[in-house]
N, C-alpha and C positions, 0 to 999 in steps of 0.2 A: 675603566669602564664601569658605569653605574649598573645597578641591578636591573633597572628597566631596560637598558640597552642589551644587557646579557640575555634577558628573557626574549627580546625581539630576535636576537640571533638564533636562539633555540627554535623559535617558531618559524623563522625564515628557513632554517635547515629542514624542519619537518615539511614545510610547504615545498621546498625543492625536491625532497625525497619523493613525495607524492606526484608532483608534476613530471618528474623524470620517469617514474614508474609507469604512469599513464601513457606517456609518449613512447617509451622504449619497451614496455611489457616486462621489465625486470628492474630490480632495485639498483640504484646508483652505487658505485664503489666509493670509497673514501676519496679517491682521486677525482672521480666525476663530480662529487659534491664540492671539493676544494676548487676545482676549475669553475664550476657553475656559480659559486658564491664569491670567488676571488679571495679565498682565505687559505691559510696553511693547513697541511694535512693534520698536524697535531690538534689544531682547533676543531677540525671536523670530527676527529676521534672523540674529543671531549664533548662535542655537541651530541654525537650519537649516544655516548654513555648517558648524558643527561636525559635524552629522549627515552632511553631504555629505563632509567629510574622512574620516569613519569608514565611508564606503560604506553608510550606513544609508538614504540617499535620494539622488536626483539632481535637481539644480535645473536649470531652463531656463537656458541660457547668458545671463549678464549680468543675471539676475533672482533673485528669491527665490520664484518659482513652482515648485511641485514637479512634476517630470516623471515621476519613478518613485519608488516606495517598494515594493520587491519584495514580492510578485509583481504589485502593482497599477501600471497605467499611467495617468498623468494626461492622456493624449491618446488619442483614438480610434485603435484598431489593428485589425488583421484577426483579433484573438483576443478574442472576446466571451464572457463567462462569466455565465450566469444562475443565481443562487442565490435560490431562492424568487421573490419579485417584484423583486429587485434585479438590475441589470445592471452588470457591471464590465468594464473592459478590462484585459487582461494585456499585458505587454511582448513576449512571445514564446510559442511553443508550450509550452515548459517551464513558464513562469509561469502559463499557462492552467490547468494542473493544480495549481499551487501555491495558487491562490485557494481551491478547495474544501478542499484540505488545511489551509490556514491557518484557514479558518472552520469546519472539522470539519462540513462540510455537503455535501449532495447538490447536483449542479449539471448544467447543460446547457452544453456548450462548442461554439461555432461558430467554426471556424478555416478555414485554407486550406493547401494544399500549396504551399510556396514554390517547388517545382520546376515544377509543372504549373498552379498557380493554381486548382486544383479545390477546391471547398468540402469541408470535413470536419466531421463532427458526432460528438460524444462525449457520453456520459452518465457521470457519476460518481454511484454510488449505494452507500451504505454502504462507501465506500472502494474500490470496485471499478469499473474502467473498462470500458465497452462502447461499441460504435459502429464507425465506419469503421476500417479497418486502415491504420496509418501508422507511420512511423519518424521520430523526432526526430533530426536530424543537426546537430551543432555544427561549423560550418565553421571556427571560430576556437578555438584552445585556450583553456581557462579562464584561463591565465596572462595572456592578452592581452585579455580581455573589457573591462577598464577603460581600454584604449587608446581605445575609442570605443563606449560602451555602447549608444548609439542604433542604431548599425550592427549590433552584435553581436546 
C-alpha cells in the first residue's frame, strides 16, 4: 500500500470515529471500527495509534479505547451537552461549546465552575450563547496541554 492510500485509511478511520460518536453518543470500540470499515482488528489498532500520534484522538493508557476525540469525551465529565435528544460529554468547558459548533446545532450545556463548583447552564441557539455568566480560564499554556491532556 502506498503512503497516499495509508493516509486515506487514517483519515477514513478518523471520520468513522466521529460519525459513530455523533450517532451513538460514545466512541466506537476497535471492533465497531473494524466492522464499520471492513478491516482487521489489528489494522484498527494501528490506525488508532497513528491518530493518537497525530493528536487526532487520545487513547486510554495501555489500551485502544478512545478517551478523547476533541471536543468529545469518552468518559463522563462535568460538561454535558444536549443536542436534540442526544447527550454528549465534553472534555472541558471550551470543548462543551465545541460540540454544538462541530455539529452546527443548537444545544443545552450543563457545566460547573471549577473554582466554586457551582452549576452553570448555557444555551447555544443559532450560534449565539446565552445563560449564566462565566469566564473560561486556561491555567496551563496551550504549549503544555499535551503534557497531560486529562489534567488540562
